[in-house]
C-alpha positions in Angstrom: 18.2 9.0 20.7 16.5 11.3 18.2 19.1 10.9 15.6 19.1 7.1 15.8 15.4 7.2 15.4 15.4 9.5 12.4 18.5 7.5 10.7 16.2 4.1 11.2 13.1 6.0 9.7 15.3 7.3 6.5 16.4 3.7 6.0 12.9 2.4 5.8 11.9 5.2 3.4 14.6 4.3 1.2 13.0 0.8 0.4 13.5 0.4 -3.2 10.2 1.0 -5.1 8.4 2.7 -2.1 7.4 5.9 -1.4 6.8 7.0 1.9 6.3 10.6 3.1 9.0 12.3 4.8 8.7 12.7 8.6 7.9 16.4 9.8 11.1 18.5 10.2 11.5 19.9 13.7 10.6 23.5 12.1 7.2 22.0 11.0 6.3 20.4 14.2 7.1 23.7 16.1 5.0 25.6 13.6 1.8 23.0 14.5 2.6 23.5 18.0 2.7 27.3 17.7 -0.7 27.4 15.5 -2.3 25.2 18.2 -1.2 27.7 20.9 -2.3 30.6 19.1 -5.7 29.3 18.4 -6.3 28.4 22.1 -4.9 31.6 22.8 -7.5 33.4 20.5 -10.3 31.2 21.9 -9.6 32.3 25.6 -9.2 35.9 24.7 -12.6 35.5 22.9 -14.3 34.0 26.1 -12.7 36.9 28.4 -14.1 39.4 26.1 -17.4 37.8 26.3 -17.3 37.7 30.1 -16.3 41.2 30.4 -19.4 42.2 28.6 -21.7 40.5 30.9 -22.5 43.4 33.5 -25.5 43.7 35.9 -28.6 45.1 34.3 -30.0 44.8 31.1 -27.9 44.9 28.0 -28.0 47.3 25.4 -28.4 46.3 21.4 -25.1 47.0 20.9 -23.8 45.0 23.7 -25.9 42.0 22.7 -24.6 42.3 19.1 -21.1 42.3 20.4 -21.6 39.1 22.3 -23.0 37.5 19.6 -19.9 38.4 17.3 -17.3 37.4 19.8 -19.3 34.1 20.4 -19.2 33.3 16.9 -15.5 34.2 16.7 -14.7 31.9 19.6 -16.8 29.0 17.8 -14.6 29.8 14.9 -11.2 29.4 16.9 -12.4 26.1 18.3 -13.3 24.8 15.1 -9.9 25.8 13.5 -8.1 24.2 16.4 -10.1 20.9 16.4 -9.6 20.7 12.3 -6.0 21.5 12.8 -5.6 18.7 15.6 -7.6 16.3 13.6 -5.3 16.8 10.4 -2.4 16.3 12.4 -3.5 13.1 13.9 -4.7 11.9 10.6 -0.9 12.7 9.2 0.6 10.7 11.9 -1.7 7.7 11.5 -1.2 7.7 7.7 2.7 7.9 8.0 2.8 5.1 10.6 0.6 3.0 8.3 2.9 3.6 5.3 5.8 2.8 7.1 4.7 -0.6 8.1 3.7 -1.2 4.3 7.4 0.0 3.6 8.8 -2.6 6.1 6.4 -5.6 4.9 6.8 -5.3 1.4 10.6 -4.3 1.5 11.6 -7.3 -0.3 9.1 -6.9 -3.4 11.8 -5.7 -5.8 14.1 -8.6 -5.2 11.2 -11.1 -5.7 10.5 -9.6 -8.8 13.8 -9.8 -10.0 14.0 -13.5 -9.1 10.7 -14.6 -10.9 12.4 -14.7 -14.2 15.0 -17.1 -12.5 12.3 -19.6 -11.6 10.7 -19.4 -15.3 14.2 -20.4 -16.5 14.4 -23.5 -14.3 11.0 -24.6 -15.1 12.1 -24.2 -18.8 15.3 -25.9 -18.5 13.4 -28.9 -16.5 10.8 -29.3 -19.3 13.9 -29.3 -21.9 15.8 -32.1 -19.7 12.5 -34.0 -19.6 11.9 -34.1 -23.3 15.5 -35.1 -24.1 15.9 -38.8 -23.6 19.7 -38.5 -23.7 19.8 -36.3 -20.9 21.4 -37.6 -18.1 18.8 -38.2 -15.2 21.3 -37.0 -12.4 21.1 -33.7 -14.4 17.6 -33.3 -14.2 17.6 -34.2 -10.7 20.2 -31.6 -9.8 18.3 -29.0 -11.6 15.2 -30.0 -9.9 16.5 -29.7 -6.2 18.1 -26.2 -6.9 14.6 -25.3 -8.4 12.7 -26.6 -5.1 15.2 -25.2 -2.9 15.1 -21.5 -4.6 11.0 -22.0 -4.8 10.9 -22.9 -0.9 13.0 -20.0 0.0 10.9 -17.6 -2.2 7.8 -19.1 -0.6 8.8 -18.5 2.9 9.7 -14.8 2.1 6.3 -14.4 1.2 5.9 -15.5 -2.6 2.8 -17.2 -3.7 2.3 -19.0 -7.2 -1.0 -18.0 -8.8 -2.1 -21.4 -10.6 -4.4 -20.5 -13.5 -5.0 -23.9 -15.1 -8.6 -24.8 -15.6 -9.9 -21.6 -13.7 -12.3 -19.1 -14.8 -10.5 -15.9 -16.4 -9.9 -13.5 -13.6 -8.8 -9.9 -14.7 -7.6 -9.4 -11.4 -5.3 -12.1 -11.3 -4.9 -13.4 -15.2 -3.5 -11.4 -18.3 -4.9 -13.0 -21.4 -2.2 -13.3 -24.0 -4.6 -14.7 -26.9 -7.8 -16.4 -27.2 -8.5 -19.9 -28.7 -11.7 -21.9 -30.0 -12.1 -25.0 -27.8 -14.8 -27.6 -27.6 -13.4 -29.1 -24.5 -13.0 -26.2 -22.2 -16.0 -23.9 -21.5 -15.8 -20.1 -22.9 -14.2 -17.7 -20.6 -12.1 -20.5 -18.9 -8.3 -20.7 -19.1 -7.2 -23.3 -22.0 -3.6 -23.0 -21.5 -1.4 -21.2 -18.7 1.8 -19.7 -20.5 3.5 -18.1 -17.6 2.6 -18.6 -14.0 1.7 -15.6 -11.9 2.7 -14.4 -8.6 1.5 -12.6 -5.5 3.3 -11.1 -2.3 1.7 -11.4 0.7 -1.8 -11.1 -1.0 -0.7 -8.4 -3.3 -0.5 -8.8 -7.0 3.1 -8.8 -8.2 2.5 -10.4 -11.7 -0.4 -11.8 -13.2 -0.3 -15.2 -15.0 -0.3 -15.3 -18.8 -3.1 -17.4 -20.2 -4.8 -18.2 -23.3 -8.9 -18.1 -22.8 -10.9 -20.3 -24.4 -13.9 -19.3 -26.9 -16.7 -21.2 -28.5 -15.8 -23.0 -31.7 -17.2 -21.1 -34.7 -20.6 -22.4 -36.0 
């Protein structure tokens, strides 16, 4: 059972373009257990030493000092144990979260390679529409294939970023150039050169745009 789980985890970590921390080796897990066990034993020993010093009658100054030192040592062992337990728990949570991301975004690399195919389809459709001699059936066929591919990518989580007429957003848009315009407000997208895409709300490619500026006086 352990080998199957390890193999499955290794496949997830090999998702292209993703970096997932390697799982702890059996030796590392054993070291963590031994460190925690040692810290518990040290804390118990310090407690027993404190109890041994509690004797009937008034304590001498030396005994009081020993009690203080050993109590401080017991607190130190306890703090160290709590820190190591918290660090190990944080590691497990982080590793689980990153493995979930690896599964959710495993197709991102493939979608990056298919986006230029969409660009090519769009250019072919534009060329066919501008050529009056082009056979309408050819244009309709290309459009059908384009829509099928676009629908399949959308089902996989790819989302278009349409920047036309929008205010320039550096988080979603890439300014290719600027151009004066009396019709479009300054700072708005005058023309979209290339569509942008998001994959499950993560930016994959910003939209290439021309940004409007005020006409020179």
